[in-house]
C-alpha positions in Angstrom: 56.8 83.5 155.4 59.4 81.3 154.5 58.4 78.8 151.6 59.2 76.0 153.4 57.2 77.0 156.1 54.6 78.2 153.9 54.2 74.3 152.0 54.2 72.6 155.2 50.6 74.7 156.1 49.1 73.7 152.4 46.8 71.0 152.1 46.7 68.6 149.5 43.6 69.9 147.8 45.0 73.6 148.2 48.2 72.3 146.3 45.9 70.4 143.6 43.8 73.4 143.1 46.9 75.9 142.9 48.5 73.2 140.2 45.5 73.7 138.1 45.1 77.3 138.8 48.6 78.2 137.5 49.0 75.3 134.7 45.9 77.3 132.8 47.4 80.6 133.1 51.3 79.7 132.1 51.6 76.9 129.5 55.0 76.6 130.2 54.7 75.2 133.7 52.0 73.1 132.9 54.6 71.4 129.8 57.0 71.0 132.6 54.5 69.9 135.0 53.0 67.2 132.6 56.8 65.7 131.1 57.8 65.5 134.8 55.0 63.6 136.0 55.0 61.7 132.9 55.5 58.3 134.4 52.3 58.7 136.6 50.0 58.6 133.1 50.9 55.4 130.8 48.7 56.5 128.2 50.5 59.9 127.7 52.3 60.5 124.6 55.7 61.8 125.9 57.3 62.2 122.4 54.5 64.4 121.6 54.6 66.3 124.6 58.5 67.0 124.1 58.2 68.0 120.8 55.4 70.5 121.5 56.4 72.0 124.4 60.2 72.8 122.4 57.9 73.9 119.1 56.1 76.3 121.3 59.0 77.3 123.0 60.9 78.2 119.6 57.7 80.0 117.9 57.9 82.1 120.8 61.0 83.7 119.5 60.2 83.8 115.7 59.3 87.0 113.8 57.9 86.5 109.9 59.8 83.0 110.2 63.3 84.3 111.4 65.1 84.7 114.9 67.5 87.7 115.5 70.3 87.8 117.0 68.6 89.0 120.5 66.2 86.6 120.7 68.1 83.7 119.6 70.1 84.0 122.7 66.9 83.9 124.7 66.0 81.0 122.8 69.3 79.2 123.2 68.6 79.7 127.5 65.0 78.3 127.1 65.9 75.0 125.0 69.1 74.5 126.9 66.5 74.8 130.4 64.8 71.6 128.5 67.5 69.5 127.5 68.5 70.1 131.1 65.6 68.0 132.0 67.4 65.0 129.8 70.1 65.0 132.0 67.7 65.0 135.1 66.4 62.0 133.4 69.6 60.3 132.7 70.6 60.9 136.9 67.3 59.0 137.9 68.2 56.6 135.0 65.2 57.1 132.7 67.5 56.6 129.8 64.4 56.1 127.3 62.8 59.5 128.3 66.2 61.1 128.1 66.6 59.9 124.7 63.6 60.9 123.5 63.9 64.5 124.5 67.2 64.4 123.3 66.5 63.4 119.8 63.4 66.1 119.5 65.7 68.7 120.6 68.1 68.2 118.5 65.7 67.8 115.3 63.9 70.8 115.9 67.0 73.0 117.4 68.9 72.2 113.9 65.9 73.3 112.3 66.4 76.9 114.1 69.8 77.4 112.7 69.1 77.3 109.5 66.6 80.7 110.0 68.3 82.8 112.6 71.2 85.2 113.4 73.5 82.7 115.6 76.2 85.0 115.5 76.4 85.1 119.4 76.8 81.1 118.5 74.3 80.1 121.6 72.6 77.9 119.3 75.3 76.3 118.1 76.0 75.6 121.6 72.5 74.2 122.3 72.9 71.7 119.6 76.4 70.8 121.0 74.4 70.2 124.4 72.0 68.1 122.6 75.0 65.9 121.5 76.1 65.4 125.1 73.1 64.2 126.7 73.3 61.7 123.4 76.9 61.2 124.5 76.1 60.6 128.2 73.4 58.0 127.6 75.8 56.1 125.2 78.8 56.0 127.7 76.5 55.4 131.0 77.0 51.8 132.1 73.6 52.2 133.3 71.6 52.1 130.2 70.5 49.0 129.1 72.0 47.3 125.3 68.5 47.4 123.5 68.7 51.4 124.3 72.3 51.7 123.1 71.1 49.6 120.0 68.2 52.3 119.1 70.7 55.1 119.5 73.3 53.2 117.2 70.4 53.2 114.8 69.4 56.8 115.5 72.9 57.5 114.6 73.3 55.6 111.9 70.3 57.3 110.0 71.1 60.7 111.6 74.6 60.8 110.2 73.4 60.8 106.6 71.8 64.1 106.6 74.0 67.1 105.2 72.2 69.7 107.8 74.2 68.4 110.4 77.7 68.9 108.5 76.5 71.8 106.8 76.3 74.2 110.1 79.0 73.2 112.3 80.7 70.1 113.5 77.8 68.7 114.8 77.8 65.6 112.3 81.5 64.7 113.2 80.7 64.7 116.9 77.7 62.5 116.4 80.0 60.4 114.5 82.0 60.3 117.3 79.6 59.3 119.7 78.3 56.3 117.1 81.9 55.1 116.5 81.9 54.4 120.2 78.8 52.6 120.1 79.9 50.2 117.0 83.2 49.2 119.4 80.8 48.5 122.5 78.1 47.0 120.6 80.3 44.7 118.4 79.0 46.6 115.0 82.4 47.5 113.7 81.1 46.2 110.2 78.1 48.6 110.3 80.3 51.7 111.2 82.7 50.5 108.2 80.0 50.6 106.1 78.7 54.0 107.2 82.3 55.3 106.2 82.2 53.5 103.1 79.0 55.0 102.0 80.2 58.6 102.9 83.4 57.8 100.7 81.3 56.7 97.9 79.7 60.2 97.6 81.0 62.5 95.1 84.1 65.0 96.3 82.8 68.7 97.0 83.9 70.8 94.8 87.5 72.8 96.0 87.4 70.6 99.1 89.0 67.5 99.7 88.2 67.2 103.7 85.5 65.3 103.5 87.1 62.4 101.6 90.3 62.6 103.4 88.3 62.7 106.8 86.2 59.8 106.2 89.7 58.3 104.8 91.8 59.0 108.1 88.6 58.1 110.1 88.8 54.3 108.1 92.5 53.8 108.7 92.2 54.9 112.4 89.6 52.4 112.7 90.7 49.5 111.0 93.7 49.8 113.0 91.8 50.1 116.4 90.0 47.1 115.9 92.8 45.1 114.6 92.6 45.2 111.3 96.4 45.6 110.5 96.8 44.6 107.1 93.7 46.3 105.6 94.6 49.7 107.3 98.3 50.0 106.1 97.0 48.7 102.6 94.5 52.1 102.8 97.7 54.0 104.6 99.6 53.1 101.0 97.0 54.2 98.5 96.5 57.5 100.5 99.4 59.1 101.4 98.9 62.0 99.9 96.4 62.9 102.9 98.6 64.9 105.6 97.4 63.2 108.3 97.6 59.8 106.7 101.6 60.6 106.4 101.4 62.0 109.5 100.7 58.7 111.0 103.2 56.9 109.2 106.3 59.4 109.8 105.2 59.5 113.2 105.5 55.5 113.2 109.0 56.1 111.7 110.2 58.2 114.2 109.0 55.9 117.1 111.1 53.3 115.5 114.1 55.3 115.5 114.1 54.8 111.0 114.9 58.7 110.7 116.0 58.3 107.2 112.6 56.9 106.2 110.4 59.3 108.2 112.8 62.3 106.4 112.3 60.5 102.9 108.4 60.6 103.9 108.8 64.3 104.7 110.5 65.3 101.7 107.5 64.1 99.6 105.1 65.6 101.8 106.6 68.9 101.0 106.4 68.3 97.5 102.9 67.5 97.8 101.8 70.8 99.6 103.9 72.8 97.6 102.2 71.7 94.5 99.0 72.5 96.3 100.2 76.1 97.6 99.9 75.0 101.0 102.6 76.9 102.7 101.1 75.9 106.2 101.4 72.3 105.9 105.0 73.0 104.4 105.8 74.7 107.5 104.7 72.1 109.8 106.5 69.5 107.8 109.8 71.5 108.1 109.3 71.6 111.8 109.3 67.5 111.9 112.6 68.0 109.9 113.8 70.1 112.6 112.3 67.7 115.5 114.7 64.7 113.5 117.2 66.6 113.7 117.3 67.4 117.2 116.5 63.6 118.1 119.9 62.8 115.8 121.9 65.9 117.0 122.1 67.7 113.5 123.5 70.6 114.2 123.7 72.0 110.5 120.2 71.2 110.1 119.0 72.4 114.0 120.4 75.6 112.6 119.0 75.8 109.7 115.6 75.5 110.4 115.8 77.0 114.1 117.0 80.3 112.4 114.2 80.5 109.5 111.4 80.1 112.1 113.2 82.3 114.6 112.6 85.2 111.8 110.0 83.9 109.6 106.7 85.4 111.1 108.3 88.6 112.8 110.2 86.8 115.8 110.0 83.7 118.0 112.2 83.5 120.8 112.1 79.9 121.2 113.1 78.9 118.0 115.8 82.2 118.4 117.0 80.8 121.1 117.5 77.5 120.0 119.1 78.5 116.9 121.6 80.1 119.2 122.4 77.3 121.6 124.0 75.5 118.5 127.2 78.0 118.7 129.4 78.3 122.2 129.5 81.8 123.7 132.7 83.2 122.1 131.0 81.8 118.5 127.7 83.3 118.9 128.7 87.2 118.9 130.3 86.9 115.7 127.1 85.3 114.3 124.7 87.2 115.5 126.7 90.5 114.5 126.9 89.3 110.8 123.1 88.4 110.8 122.3 91.8 112.1 124.6 93.9 109.6 123.2 91.8 106.8 119.8 92.7 108.4 121.0 96.6 108.4 121.7 96.4 105.1 119.0 95.1 103.4 116.4 97.5 105.5 118.7 100.2 104.5 118.6 99.0 100.7 114.4 98.9 101.1 114.5 102.4 102.6 116.6 104.1 100.1 114.2 102.6 97.3 110.9 103.5 99.1 112.4 107.4 98.8 113.2 107.2 95.7 109.3 105.7 94.8 108.1 108.9 97.4 107.8 106.4 100.4 109.4 108.9 102.8 107.3 107.5 106.2 109.1 104.5 106.6 112.2 104.1 108.9 114.7 101.5 109.8 113.0 100.9 113.3 109.7 100.3 111.2 111.7 97.8 108.8 113.1 95.8 111.4 111.1 94.8 114.1 112.9 91.3 114.5 115.9 93.1 115.0 114.8 95.2 118.0 113.7 92.0 119.4 117.3 90.2 118.9 118.7 93.6 120.6 116.8 93.3 123.8 117.0 89.3 123.6 120.8 90.0 123.5 120.9 93.2 126.0 122.1 95.4 123.0 120.5 98.3 124.5 123.2 100.8 123.3 122.1 99.9 119.6 118.8 99.6 120.2 118.6 103.2 121.4 120.6 104.3 118.3 117.6 103.1 116.3 115.2 104.3 118.2 116.6 107.9 117.9 116.5 107.7 114.1 112.6 107.3 114.2 110.2 109.9 114.7 106.5 108.4 115.2 106.0 108.5 119.5 103.7 105.4 119.3 106.4 103.1 117.7 109.0 104.5 120.0 107.1 104.6 123.2 106.9 100.7 122.2 110.4 100.1 123.7 109.9 102.9 126.6 109.7 100.3 129.2 113.2 98.3 128.0 115.3 101.7 127.6 113.8 103.7 130.9 116.1 102.3 133.5 119.6 103.2 131.4 118.4 106.2 129.1 115.8 108.2 130.8 117.2 111.9 129.5 118.0 110.3 126.1 114.5 109.2 125.6 113.1 112.4 126.9 115.1 114.1 123.9 113.8 111.7 121.3 110.2 112.5 123.2 110.3 116.2 122.9 110.7 115.9 119.1 108.2 113.6 118.8 105.5 114.9 120.6 105.8 118.0 118.3 105.0 116.1 115.3 102.6 114.1 116.8 100.4 117.3 117.7 100.9 118.5 114.2 99.6 115.7 112.7 96.9 114.5 115.1 93.2 115.4 113.5 90.3 114.0 115.5 89.6 114.0 119.3 90.8 110.3 119.8 94.3 111.3 118.2 94.7 114.4 120.8 93.4 112.2 123.5 95.9 109.3 122.8 99.0 112.0 122.8 98.0 113.1 125.8 97.8 110.4 127.5 101.4 109.2 126.1 102.2 112.6 127.2 101.0 112.0 130.5 103.0 108.8 131.2 106.3 110.1 129.8 105.9 112.9 132.8 105.4 110.2 135.3 108.2 108.0 134.3 110.7 110.9 133.7 109.5 113.8 136.3 113.0 115.4 135.1 111.0 116.5 132.1 107.4 117.5 133.3 108.5 121.3 132.4 109.7 120.3 128.9 107.0 118.8 128.1 104.6 120.8 129.4 106.1 123.8 127.3 105.5 121.8 124.6 101.6 121.5 125.2 101.5 125.3 125.8 103.0 126.0 122.5 100.8 123.4 120.8 97.6 125.5 122.1 99.0 128.5 120.4 100.2 126.8 117.3 96.9 125.2 116.6 94.8 127.1 118.5 92.0 126.8 115.6 91.7 123.3 117.0 89.4 123.7 120.1 89.4 119.8 120.8 93.0 119.7 120.9 93.3 122.7 123.1 90.5 121.2 125.7 92.7 118.3 125.8 96.1 120.0 126.7 94.4 121.9 129.0 93.4 118.7 130.9 97.4 117.7 130.8 98.3 121.2 131.8 95.3 121.4 134.5 97.0 117.8 135.8 100.7 118.5 136.0 100.6 122.3 137.8 103.8 124.0 137.6 106.4 123.4 140.6 
């Protein structure tokens, strides 16, 4: 019988009898029922009910005071179901009860993260869900000012607790809601006082993140509320903070004061170098490149686009930017000179390594950026020559799709020797399977080489007959490609 039809046949007395029976049997149902109909009982302490409901849910997953990874995921699901009740209350414009639930859920869930394995991140997600509920209440135009003032005061107290910052970015997320409410409620001075209190705390050892964050936040807030003189004074005092200097640089660029912007960036680079922050140095250099593009400063564009094209392997976007600074008839000489220099450096490194006994390095392994240039410039004949000097099958296969169309037979000859070598050095089942997959791929892509590849497979079987796992895998290959 369908549920809807069944419900129509049940009397009110039978409903009540079932609810009472099931409440005695299932405590979670009882808790949800009491919370859902809390408005029907003015004497009910809803805060106590929420607290009991959440604490019971947490205890269910605890074992000797700890919650393991699997249990933390289950607990997170149950807690998120409870918090979802708060969103339902918001939909009904019952903001006070939703706020009560959010406060308790946040407090108890933050406690949980201190004694659980949250490697799955589910408990962290649950805390974020609580914060989202508070944010929803703060931003809802139907929530009354007195309630929002309560929420503002609550956040002011919560943000004094280190725990919200020690296990994630929860404190900073709460601070965003606190800031939003400060503007809506005309409580700018209260928000600034909070920032000053945080700035008065001793800096944490080995990290200036917190201090820099609050200084930057104060500058942004002062600017947003029109206290520009105070903001400018604070900016002048804190240009050593990257984010603050970035703001001044961006302002100078917007005003087309490129000379001032470059001066600020050069100073920023010196500060970053002194602090051994190479990532910050690189970001400032990219800003110099941005200005060079605006000024059409070709030499600077060439310098930085070339640098970033090869700074970490190969960056196609920066490479093309570098190339675009030359006329087509100029470019061939420029790139050929770069390639010649790269080969000379790699060859020198290879020779020095050989003298040290490092015999496994090939020019191909030493020049990943150069092979990318060959592909970009369609110098496939040069790439083939480089690939022919290598013996490592997996490294050669990296260029398979690029070279296959134009040089299938040349590739086959390279592969035949590389397969023999790969079969000789393979030493476990995984390596055998990888080799067979590679051989099968080559047979499919270069059918003319099937018999030669199968001949190598048979040769490897004979040579390495004492490796039964290898013989077994080679048999799979031979059976998969029967002789014509």
